[in-house]
All heavy atoms as an XYZ file, in Angstrom:
852
protein
N      80.789     72.582    126.303
C      79.845     72.664    125.335
C      80.524     73.457    124.175
O      80.761     74.690    124.233
C      78.561     73.546    125.796
C      77.743     73.754    124.726
S      76.223     74.868    125.121
C      76.101     74.931    126.851
N      80.925     72.726    123.139
C      81.598     73.342    121.971
C      80.575     74.050    121.050
O      81.026     74.770    120.273
C      82.409     72.304    121.240
C      81.580     71.323    120.399
N      80.859     70.304    120.963
C      81.492     71.286    119.051
C      80.270     69.674    119.871
N      80.552     70.178    118.827
N      79.350     73.904    121.299
C      78.358     74.565    120.522
C      78.413     76.134    120.709
O      78.065     76.858    119.821
C      76.880     74.054    120.809
C      76.600     72.821    120.020
C      77.136     71.582    120.672
O      77.745     71.543    121.682
O      76.895     70.545    119.954
N      78.694     76.511    121.880
C      78.869     78.004    122.200
C      79.972     78.498    121.241
O      79.827     79.594    120.638
C      79.259     78.340    123.596
C      79.469     79.773    123.933
C      78.263     80.654    123.461
C      79.691     80.001    125.362
N      81.082     77.917    121.116
C      82.198     78.286    120.219
C      81.729     78.205    118.851
O      82.132     79.119    118.016
N      81.036     77.232    118.411
C      80.363     77.188    117.060
C      79.459     78.356    116.854
O      79.439     78.864    115.723
C      79.713     75.828    116.783
C      80.592     74.575    116.890
C      79.823     73.292    116.746
C      81.663     74.640    115.761
N      78.673     78.565    117.745
C      77.715     79.746    117.520
C      78.359     81.064    117.446
O      78.032     81.878    116.584
C      76.731     79.733    118.822
O      76.126     78.574    119.066
C      75.684     80.802    118.719
N      79.486     81.324    118.208
C      80.297     82.514    118.094
C      80.828     82.591    116.658
O      80.991     83.651    116.053
C      81.311     82.571    119.213
C      80.665     82.661    120.577
S      79.485     83.946    120.750
C      80.467     85.357    120.733
N      81.327     81.488    116.118
C      82.011     81.461    114.826
C      80.868     81.787    113.716
O      81.061     82.485    112.740
C      82.579     80.158    114.576
C      83.376     80.011    113.303
C      84.526     81.018    113.271
C      85.382     80.945    111.976
N      86.330     81.986    111.973
N      79.682     81.192    113.888
C      78.569     81.422    112.946
C      78.262     83.013    112.957
O      78.134     83.576    111.954
C      77.355     80.633    113.396
C      77.529     79.106    113.116
C      76.095     81.228    112.599
C      76.501     78.290    113.737
N      78.212     83.498    114.189
C      77.927     84.948    114.264
C      79.066     85.746    113.543
O      78.693     86.801    112.906
C      77.848     85.412    115.763
C      76.404     85.053    116.347
C      76.466     85.246    117.894
C      75.358     85.982    115.713
N      80.272     85.452    113.851
C      81.335     86.111    113.110
C      81.232     86.063    111.626
O      81.507     87.054    110.916
C      82.725     85.472    113.661
O      83.845     86.004    113.005
N      80.897     84.875    111.184
C      80.859     84.678    109.627
C      79.696     85.485    109.054
O      79.896     86.250    108.066
C      80.719     83.235    109.317
C      82.016     82.432    109.606
C      80.342     83.064    107.821
C      81.846     80.944    109.608
N      78.556     85.412    109.749
C      77.347     86.135    109.074
C      77.400     87.635    109.293
O      76.982     88.363    108.330
C      75.989     85.533    109.635
C      75.867     84.077    109.267
C      75.905     85.760    111.139
N      77.972     88.034    110.405
C      78.037     89.525    110.502
C      79.186     90.117    109.675
O      78.995     91.183    109.114
C      78.279     89.945    112.006
O      79.476     89.246    112.576
C      77.079     89.633    112.879
N      80.171     89.344    109.494
C      81.196     89.705    108.476
C      80.715     89.751    107.056
O      80.943     90.750    106.248
N      79.783     88.807    106.612
C      79.166     88.812    105.366
C      78.221     90.015    105.272
O      78.171     90.661    104.150
C      78.502     87.503    105.116
N      77.602     90.315    106.260
C      76.608     91.411    106.273
C      77.351     92.782    105.945
O      76.903     93.518    105.271
C      75.928     91.486    107.621
C      74.847     92.560    107.765
C      73.498     92.147    106.943
C      74.357     92.766    109.189
N      78.487     92.957    106.704
C      79.243     94.189    106.379
C      79.738     94.305    104.958
O      79.720     95.228    104.431
C      80.563     94.143    107.407
C      80.173     94.376    108.803
C      81.469     94.078    109.772
O      82.549     93.953    109.242
O      81.203     94.065    110.949
N      80.076     93.107    104.350
C      80.497     93.134    103.039
C      79.399     93.501    101.989
O      79.643     93.886    100.895
C      81.194     91.765    102.560
C      82.453     91.552    103.353
O      83.140     92.476    103.767
N      82.817     90.268    103.448
N      78.110     93.198    102.348
C      77.017     93.387    101.452
C      76.322     94.700    101.744
O      75.369     95.159    101.069
C      76.003     92.256    101.694
C      76.624     90.978    101.154
C      77.044     90.892     99.763
O      76.303     91.463     98.964
N      78.143     90.202     99.539
N      76.714     95.552    102.719
C      76.107     96.774    103.133
C      74.609     96.613    103.420
O      73.752     97.475    102.953
C      76.343     97.880    102.157
C      77.760     98.224    101.963
O      78.523     98.270    102.984
N      78.222     98.439    100.731
N      74.219     95.588    104.046
C      72.737     95.216    104.332
C      72.513     95.704    105.792
O      73.550     96.013    106.604
C      72.557     93.808    104.215
N      71.251     95.706    106.198
C      70.941     96.140    107.532
C      71.080     95.207    108.604
O      71.748     95.369    109.538
N      70.346     94.097    108.530
C      70.358     93.064    109.505
C      70.088     91.712    108.944
O      69.664     91.589    107.787
C      69.325     93.438    110.612
C      67.855     93.434    110.198
C      66.865     93.914    111.266
N      66.925     92.947    112.363
C      66.290     91.767    112.532
N      65.503     91.374    111.496
N      66.307     91.063    113.530
N      70.376     90.762    109.693
C      70.225     89.293    109.290
C      68.932     88.772    109.711
O      68.540     88.909    110.899
C      71.371     88.499    109.930
C      72.737     88.949    109.379
C      71.182     86.966    109.604
C      73.945     88.440    110.213
N      68.091     88.304    108.767
C      66.760     87.746    109.082
C      66.829     86.289    109.404
O      66.123     85.890    110.257
C      65.911     88.060    107.824
C      65.593     89.505    107.500
C      64.826     90.230    108.548
O      63.892     89.548    109.130
O      65.026     91.462    108.802
N      67.506     85.531    108.602
C      67.587     84.113    108.874
C      68.911     83.521    108.358
O      69.618     84.142    107.608
C      66.438     83.302    108.238
O      66.527     83.397    106.819
N      69.255     82.362    109.082
C      70.550     81.708    108.740
C      70.159     80.197    108.543
O      69.544     79.653    109.374
C      71.532     81.875    109.801
C      71.830     83.299    110.168
C      72.907     81.037    109.464
C      72.434     83.530    111.559
N      70.471     79.751    107.359
C      70.296     78.270    107.120
C      71.624     77.511    107.209
O      72.615     77.838    106.623
C      69.691     78.095    105.550
C      69.345     76.684    105.301
C      68.668     76.459    103.930
C      68.348     75.149    103.647
N      67.732     75.050    102.283
N      71.639     76.525    108.031
C      72.748     75.694    108.360
C      72.616     74.324    108.037
O      71.579     73.688    108.444
C      73.142     75.872    109.783
C      73.342     77.366    110.195
C      74.441     75.111    110.203
C      73.399     77.782    111.631
N      73.578     73.687    107.365
C      73.531     72.237    107.028
C      74.338     71.495    108.157
O      75.444     71.972    108.563
C      74.148     71.920    105.817
C      73.277     72.284    104.544
C      73.309     71.275    103.494
C      72.421     71.663    102.408
N      72.221     70.725    101.389
N      73.730     70.528    108.761
C      74.330     69.731    109.867
C      74.173     68.300    109.536
O      73.118     67.787    109.397
C      73.647     70.132    111.170
C      74.345     69.264    112.298
C      73.730     71.560    111.503
N      75.399     67.620    109.358
C      75.394     66.215    109.201
C      75.060     65.393    110.459
O      75.502     65.862    111.484
N      74.418     64.305    110.319
C      74.058     63.493    111.440
C      75.224     62.910    112.172
O      75.161     62.576    113.316
C      73.104     62.282    110.959
N      76.417     62.927    111.549
C      77.587     62.466    112.051
C      78.612     63.484    112.431
O      79.779     63.199    112.665
C      78.320     61.327    111.134
C      79.190     60.344    111.682
C      78.919     59.544    112.838
C      80.526     60.215    111.235
C      79.757     58.636    113.343
C      81.406     59.365    111.688
C      81.061     58.488    112.762
N      78.175     64.713    112.401
C      79.018     65.835    112.668
C      79.382     66.110    114.131
O      80.339     66.716    114.448
C      78.428     67.124    112.113
O      77.283     67.500    112.828
N      78.544     65.532    115.055
C      78.723     65.806    116.413
C      78.220     67.096    116.859
O      78.287     67.473    118.106
N      77.495     67.863    116.043
C      76.908     69.147    116.455
C      75.420     68.914    116.807
O      74.700     68.131    116.110
C      76.976     70.137    115.199
C      76.255     71.435    115.566
C      78.383     70.326    114.869
N      75.050     69.491    117.913
C      73.624     69.369    118.341
C      72.899     70.768    117.986
O      73.174     71.767    118.678
C      73.565     69.088    119.878
C      72.144     68.982    120.314
C      74.367     67.890    120.259
N      72.021     70.716    117.044
C      71.323     71.983    116.661
C      70.628     72.711    117.764
O      70.654     73.856    117.776
C      70.464     71.611    115.484
C      71.048     70.435    114.890
C      71.686     69.704    116.057
N      70.015     71.922    118.561
C      69.176     72.515    119.675
C      70.144     73.351    120.647
O      69.686     74.362    121.158
C      68.451     71.464    120.533
C      67.435     70.811    119.621
C      67.931     69.704    118.717
O      69.083     69.197    118.857
O      67.124     69.225    117.839
N      71.399     72.865    120.849
C      72.279     73.645    121.701
C      72.697     74.914    121.059
O      72.962     76.002    121.638
C      73.448     72.711    122.077
C      73.055     71.528    123.044
C      74.305     70.725    123.316
C      72.415     72.023    124.231
N      72.905     74.870    119.737
C      73.223     76.129    118.978
C      72.090     77.069    119.068
O      72.376     78.362    119.393
C      73.690     75.818    117.595
C      74.902     75.103    117.590
C      73.725     77.160    116.748
C      75.498     74.717    116.086
N      70.903     76.671    118.969
C      69.688     77.484    119.181
C      69.657     78.129    120.567
O      69.347     79.272    120.672
C      68.420     76.796    118.845
C      68.183     76.352    117.433
C      66.956     75.510    117.141
O      66.648     74.713    118.042
O      66.445     75.740    116.009
N      69.993     77.353    121.500
C      70.025     77.799    122.852
C      71.004     78.974    123.105
O      70.824     79.938    123.794
C      70.282     76.705    123.924
C      69.108     75.664    123.968
O      68.026     76.001    123.567
O      69.276     74.626    124.616
N      72.149     78.730    122.482
C      73.287     79.807    122.662
C      73.058     80.997    121.741
O      73.535     82.080    122.083
C      74.658     79.107    122.200
S      75.169     77.766    123.217
N      72.330     80.776    120.624
C      72.249     81.934    119.612
C      71.561     83.129    120.140
O      72.100     84.290    119.880
C      71.495     81.392    118.348
C      71.645     82.385    117.215
C      72.728     82.460    116.550
C      70.550     83.196    116.985
C      72.842     83.397    115.496
C      70.568     84.066    115.856
C      71.690     84.229    115.178
N      70.484     83.032    120.854
C      69.777     84.203    121.363
C      70.672     85.135    122.177
O      70.934     86.199    121.877
N      71.246     84.660    123.283
C      72.067     85.425    124.136
C      73.410     85.944    123.349
O      73.785     87.056    123.575
C      72.484     84.449    125.290
C      71.432     83.464    125.326
C      71.042     83.315    123.956
N      73.977     85.085    122.512
C      75.126     85.377    121.830
C      74.928     86.484    120.824
O      75.881     87.252    120.498
C      75.842     84.136    121.177
N      73.793     86.492    120.197
C      73.552     87.513    119.120
C      72.910     88.804    119.619
O      72.788     89.747    118.804
C      72.611     86.869    118.051
O      71.204     86.572    118.672
N      72.642     88.915    120.958
C      72.086     90.143    121.412
C      72.934     91.351    121.157
O      74.283     91.303    121.338
C      71.916     89.958    122.930
N      72.419     92.320    120.609
C      73.102     93.560    120.323
C      73.924     93.528    119.102
O      74.663     94.455    118.736
N      73.771     92.434    118.326
C      74.454     92.354    116.945
C      73.323     92.406    115.854
O      72.139     92.289    116.119
C      75.082     90.999    116.785
O      74.167     89.897    116.614
C      76.025     90.626    118.000
N      73.768     92.599    114.601
C      72.744     92.653    113.516
C      72.038     91.326    113.283
O      71.041     91.242    112.569
C      73.620     92.932    112.258
C      74.837     93.496    112.814
C      75.064     92.927    114.216
N      72.513     90.260    113.993
C      71.836     88.935    113.924
C      70.777     88.662    115.072
O      70.130     87.665    115.011
C      72.857     87.799    113.891
N      70.665     89.696    115.909
C      69.665     89.591    117.030
C      68.329     89.332    116.410
O      67.940     90.130    115.558
C      69.731     90.837    117.925
C      68.845     90.700    119.147
C      68.982     91.846    120.122
O      69.673     92.818    119.793
O      68.274     91.757    121.062
N      67.525     88.360    116.820
C      66.288     88.024    116.403
C      66.246     87.203    115.179
O      65.204     86.841    114.748
N      67.338     86.925    114.577
C      67.360     86.069    113.280
C      66.913     84.734    113.592
O      67.136     84.140    114.786
C      68.832     86.074    112.747
N      66.289     84.102    112.716
C      65.925     82.606    112.828
C      67.007     81.711    112.275
O      67.687     82.051    111.374
C      64.585     82.448    112.180
O      64.675     82.549    110.747
N      67.103     80.617    112.924
C      68.056     79.538    112.537
C      67.172     78.433    111.917
O      66.211     78.067    112.442
C      68.919     79.024    113.733
C      69.779     79.978    114.425
C      70.447     79.308    115.518
C      70.773     80.605    113.454
N      67.674     77.933    110.773
C      67.035     76.852    110.104
C      68.120     75.773    109.819
O      69.013     76.133    109.167
C      66.398     77.305    108.731
S      65.741     75.925    107.893
N      67.875     74.567    110.438
C      68.885     73.565    110.247
C      68.361     72.547    109.319
O      67.284     72.055    109.433
C      69.150     72.903    111.552
C      69.853     73.750    112.635
C      69.054     74.550    113.483
C      71.216     73.943    112.600
C      69.740     75.361    114.468
C      71.914     74.761    113.498
C      71.138     75.481    114.396
N      69.165     72.292    108.353
C      68.796     71.107    107.425
C      69.722     69.993    107.843
O      71.020     70.075    107.671
C      69.082     71.569    105.946
C      68.754     70.438    104.982
C      68.954     70.855    103.559
O      68.978     72.052    103.309
O      69.146     70.000    102.751
N      69.192     68.832    108.255
C      69.853     67.717    108.634
C      70.245     66.892    107.442
O      69.473     66.579    106.547
C      69.123     66.937    109.732
C      68.908     67.725    110.983
C      68.229     67.022    112.059
C      68.112     67.958    113.244
N      67.353     67.252    114.278
N      71.494     66.470    107.375
C      72.050     65.636    106.323
C      72.241     64.150    106.878
O      73.048     64.083    107.882
C      73.409     66.200    105.761
C      73.873     65.371    104.564
C      73.223     67.571    105.298
N      71.713     63.201    106.302
C      71.868     61.829    106.808
C      73.230     61.287    106.469
O      73.897     61.828    105.630
C      70.771     61.003    106.108
C      70.580     61.794    104.749
C      70.790     63.256    105.190
N      73.584     60.227    107.133
C      74.750     59.522    106.845
C      74.566     58.602    105.794
O      73.831     57.760    105.763
C      75.306     58.732    108.124
C      76.670     58.038    107.725
C      75.534     59.761    109.341
N      75.284     58.827    104.724
C      75.334     57.900    103.537
C      76.717     57.305    103.353
O      77.706     58.051    103.727
C      74.767     58.542    102.154
O      75.664     59.520    101.914
C      73.444     59.055    102.327
N      76.855     56.103    102.903
C      78.069     55.379    102.823
C      78.211     54.869    101.375
O      77.160     54.573    100.690
C      78.243     54.307    103.808
C      78.306     54.887    105.148
C      77.213     53.207    103.708
N      79.433     54.630    100.934
C      79.668     53.966     99.695
C      80.417     52.645    100.169
O      81.286     52.594    100.941
C      80.685     54.817     98.895
O      81.093     54.144     97.819
N      79.952     51.576     99.550
C      80.428     50.268     99.937
C      81.403     49.702     98.884
O      81.121     49.682     97.667
C      79.171     49.303     99.916
S      79.661     47.536    100.408
N      82.641     49.302     99.373
C      83.591     48.777     98.500
C      83.329     47.342     98.075
O      83.766     46.770     97.028
C      84.961     48.817     99.115
C      85.558     50.199     99.343
O      85.146     50.997     98.663
O      86.425     50.345    100.265
N      82.426     46.630     98.815
C      82.043     45.286     98.515
C      81.118     45.239     97.316
O      81.285     44.479     96.433
C      81.471     44.528     99.673
C      82.453     44.413    100.816
O      83.734     44.355    100.537
O      82.047     44.348    102.062
N      80.049     45.977     97.403
C      78.984     45.876     96.352
C      78.936     47.052     95.371
O      78.308     47.055     94.402
C      77.473     45.687     96.910
S      76.819     47.069     97.692
N      79.719     48.101     95.725
C      79.722     49.297     94.912
C      78.520     50.272     94.988
O      78.480     51.233     94.332
N      77.596     50.010     95.882
C      76.419     50.918     96.064
C      76.645     51.909     97.078
O      77.405     51.791     97.939
C      75.119     49.981     96.292
C      74.771     49.064     95.188
C      73.450     48.339     95.566
C      73.097     47.397     94.510
N      71.894     46.639     94.770
N      75.785     52.947     96.944
C      75.893     54.074     97.956
C      74.449     54.137     98.579
O      73.447     54.161     97.822
C      76.192     55.460     97.342
O      77.548     55.190     96.730
C      76.246     56.519     98.286
N      74.318     54.296     99.894
C      73.073     54.419    100.537
C      73.152     54.964    101.865
O      74.133     55.072    102.520
N      71.970     55.273    102.382
C      71.844     55.852    103.785
C      71.853     54.707    104.774
O      71.165     53.714    104.523
C      70.527     56.694    103.810
C      70.375     57.363    105.103
C      69.122     58.189    105.090
O      68.570     58.509    104.082
O      68.546     58.386    106.268
N      72.606     54.942    105.850
C      72.489     53.967    106.913
C      71.709     54.417    108.060
O      71.551     55.564    108.203
C      73.979     53.645    107.392
C      74.727     54.875    107.954
C      74.807     53.054    106.279
C      76.041     54.607    108.701
N      71.308     53.397    108.830
C      70.655     53.795    110.085
C      71.632     54.170    111.193
O      72.766     53.764    111.147
C      69.749     52.510    110.555
C      68.732     52.120    109.464
C      67.968     50.905    109.990
C      66.945     50.489    108.960
N      66.337     49.240    109.236
N      71.041     54.791    112.157
C      71.860     55.258    113.246
C      72.585     54.073    113.909
O      71.964     53.070    114.283
C      71.043     56.065    114.290
C      71.973     56.772    115.314
C      70.998     57.754    116.201
O      69.842     57.896    115.925
O      71.555     58.221    117.180
N      73.848     54.188    114.178
C      74.671     53.234    114.874
C      74.877     51.896    114.047
O      75.250     50.824    114.647
C      74.169     52.920    116.323
C      74.022     54.136    117.136
N      75.098     54.866    117.540
C      72.914     54.805    117.693
C      74.618     55.939    118.250
N      73.350     55.859    118.353
N      74.536     51.892    112.817
C      74.704     50.662    112.037
C      75.722     51.015    110.913
O      75.306     51.591    109.926
C      73.357     50.244    111.390
C      72.440     49.597    112.445
C      71.221     48.992    111.861
O      71.284     48.744    110.573
O      70.267     48.714    112.450
N      76.977     50.756    111.004
C      78.036     50.999    110.076
C      78.301     49.843    109.213
O      79.427     49.353    109.131
C      79.182     51.543    110.811
C      78.951     52.901    111.447
C      78.579     53.142    112.690
C      79.066     54.098    110.684
C      78.278     54.368    113.254
C      78.859     55.260    111.145
C      78.456     55.474    112.450
N      77.285     49.431    108.521
C      77.517     48.396    107.487
C      76.667     48.872    106.263
O      75.785     49.693    106.387
C      76.852     47.007    107.972
O      75.524     47.097    108.303
C      77.750     46.537    109.050
N      76.918     48.284    105.091
C      76.229     48.637    103.851
C      74.773     48.218    104.074
O      74.359     47.177    104.412
C      76.811     47.812    102.710
S      75.942     48.071    101.186
N      73.869     49.196    103.653
C      72.450     48.917    103.803
C      71.940     47.995    102.755
O      70.787     47.466    102.789
C      71.790     50.351    103.627
C      72.823     51.172    102.781
C      74.117     50.640    103.230
N      72.740     47.645    101.693
C      72.420     46.680    100.628
C      72.920     45.245    100.864
O      72.212     44.368    100.824
C      72.871     47.206     99.299
C      72.149     48.573     98.999
C      72.953     49.717     99.076
C      70.911     48.560     98.584
C      72.254     50.897     98.767
C      70.187     49.840     98.220
C      70.977     51.028     98.350
O      70.388     52.177     98.070
N      74.217     45.202    101.111
C      74.816     43.883    101.235
C      75.250     43.470    102.568
O      75.732     42.359    102.834
C      76.032     43.802    100.272
S      77.546     44.594    100.750
N      75.337     44.445    103.542
C      75.778     44.252    104.891
C      77.197     44.216    105.097
O      77.756     43.905    106.207
N      77.936     44.478    104.014
C      79.408     44.624    104.084
C      79.873     45.703    105.042
O      79.199     46.642    105.217
N      81.097     45.511    105.449
C      81.673     46.451    106.472
C      82.834     47.290    105.808
O      83.497     47.983    106.516
C      82.069     45.908    107.866
C      83.023     44.750    107.621
O      83.503     44.466    106.567
O      83.418     44.258    108.782
N      83.047     47.146    104.566
C      84.049     47.889    103.860
C      83.380     49.151    103.269
O      83.194     49.137    102.058
C      84.752     47.063    102.836
C      85.462     45.909    103.390
N      85.012     44.588    103.252
C      86.613     45.763    104.059
C      85.802     43.802    103.992
N      86.805     44.519    104.376
N      83.107     50.096    104.089
C      82.371     51.236    103.680
C      83.135     52.518    103.985
O      84.063     52.642    104.774
C      80.998     51.381    104.390
C      81.199     51.440    105.941
C      80.120     50.189    104.004
C      79.929     51.661    106.748
N      82.799     53.584    103.210
C      83.321     54.951    103.375
C      82.226     55.835    103.553
O      81.223     55.840    102.824
C      84.159     55.344    102.203
C      85.464     54.467    102.000
C      86.122     54.866    100.780
C      87.324     53.954    100.545
N      87.516     53.542     99.174
N      82.294     56.843    104.429
C      81.316     57.804    104.638
C      81.309     58.829    103.463
O      82.360     59.422    103.258
C      81.407     58.485    106.073
C      81.216     57.598    107.147
C      80.489     59.648    106.118
C      81.507     58.061    108.546
N      80.199     59.004    102.795
C      80.009     59.996    101.842
C      79.463     61.269    102.293
O      79.917     62.386    102.015
C      79.160     59.448    100.687
C      78.960     60.389     99.542
C      79.791     58.111    100.132
N      78.362     61.196    103.039
C      77.735     62.416    103.659
C      77.435     62.130    105.083
O      77.391     60.971    105.538
C      76.410     62.783    102.941
O      75.388     61.763    103.134
C      76.633     62.964    101.445
N      77.225     63.164    105.855
C      76.833     63.115    107.224
C      77.796     63.885    108.173
O      77.498     64.044    109.344
N      78.911     64.310    107.628
C      79.925     64.971    108.514
C      79.725     66.583    108.327
O      80.545     67.344    108.888
C      81.316     64.664    108.231
C      81.644     63.262    108.400
C      83.057     63.000    108.096
N      83.430     61.637    108.254
C      84.344     61.002    107.620
N      85.098     61.651    106.712
N      84.566     59.605    107.663
N      78.900     67.027    107.492
C      78.760     68.470    107.143
C      78.332     69.283    108.325
O      77.760     68.902    109.278
C      77.603     68.600    106.115
C      77.864     67.986    104.775
C      77.506     66.526    104.699
O      77.117     65.955    105.798
O      77.660     66.000    103.639
N      78.938     70.526    108.295
C      78.547     71.603    109.130
C      78.990     72.834    108.507
O      80.181     73.175    108.614
C      79.073     71.408    110.592
C      78.761     72.562    111.535
C      77.453     72.729    111.938
C      79.604     73.539    111.927
C      76.990     73.733    112.794
C      79.263     74.517    112.712
C      77.910     74.702    113.143
N      78.006     73.514    107.836
C      78.290     74.790    107.262
C      77.098     75.616    107.079
O      75.964     75.197    107.189
C      79.054     74.603    105.928
C      78.235     73.851    104.902
C      77.473     74.509    103.956
C      78.278     72.427    104.791
C      76.786     73.853    103.023
C      77.705     71.699    103.846
C      76.865     72.458    102.930
O      76.168     71.781    101.975
N      77.356     76.999    106.830
C      76.253     77.921    106.592
C      75.887     77.759    105.094
O      76.716     77.912    104.250
C      76.684     79.292    106.896
C      77.060     79.469    108.369
C      75.643     80.329    106.537
C      77.724     80.676    108.796
N      74.570     77.452    104.897
C      74.183     77.242    103.466
C      73.709     78.556    102.871
O      74.082     78.831    101.792
C      72.873     76.291    103.487
C      72.175     76.212    102.228
C      72.923     75.190    101.250
O      73.746     74.531    101.625
O      72.427     75.086    100.125
N      73.046     79.447    103.717
C      72.643     80.719    103.229
C      72.306     81.724    104.308
O      72.124     81.250    105.455
C      71.409     80.628    102.202
O      70.291     80.040    102.961
N      72.326     82.988    103.950
C      71.934     84.044    104.951
C      70.905     84.943    104.257
O      71.162     85.412    103.142
C      73.112     84.861    105.293
C      74.314     83.986    105.814
C      72.818     85.958    106.369
C      75.667     84.689    105.940
N      69.838     85.148    104.896
C      68.802     86.100    104.361
C      68.991     87.486    105.194
O      69.003     87.385    106.357
C      67.387     85.548    104.625
C      66.292     86.399    103.989
C      64.876     85.866    104.275
O      64.810     84.639    104.257
O      64.016     86.626    104.297
N      69.130     88.544    104.447
C      69.353     89.802    104.952
C      68.242     90.778    104.594
O      67.513     90.520    103.618
C      70.728     90.352    104.728
C      71.786     89.490    105.258
C      70.899     90.634    103.193
N      68.081     91.918    105.424
C      67.173     92.981    105.027
C      67.936     94.203    104.865
O      69.022     94.301    105.419
C      66.097     93.070    106.099
O      66.583     93.573    107.334
N      67.358     95.231    104.296
C      67.907     96.468    104.029
C      67.966     97.406    105.253
O      68.724     98.261    105.451
C      67.371     97.161    102.781
C      67.607     96.561    101.556
O      68.686     95.816    101.471
O      66.821     96.642    100.592
N      67.001     97.099    106.121
C      66.807     98.004    107.234
C      67.410     97.514    108.541
O      67.693     96.348    108.667
C      65.350     98.305    107.450
O      64.656     97.157    107.643
């Protein structure tokens, strides 16, 4: 389960940011996750509680914003969202496509409190 390693990295990043801001604790963490990233948000949520115990992130809420897979088509020049497991252009059906979005996995924002 690589989500445990990802969860530990998230904790490292947010607690490091907290130290740099002289804030008290982390209230919430907003994370962008692409549909094609291979990351399972529910597993990160399962790992987060135990992993954050005793840290300034203990009790923080996680908010995942899912990013759909969009592609750019070399055949028709359009960009659009594709359906799951359909790797063809949603407009012309061409298969000369490049992934534009959907691989994301990053911390969008951190909400902290003074206490």
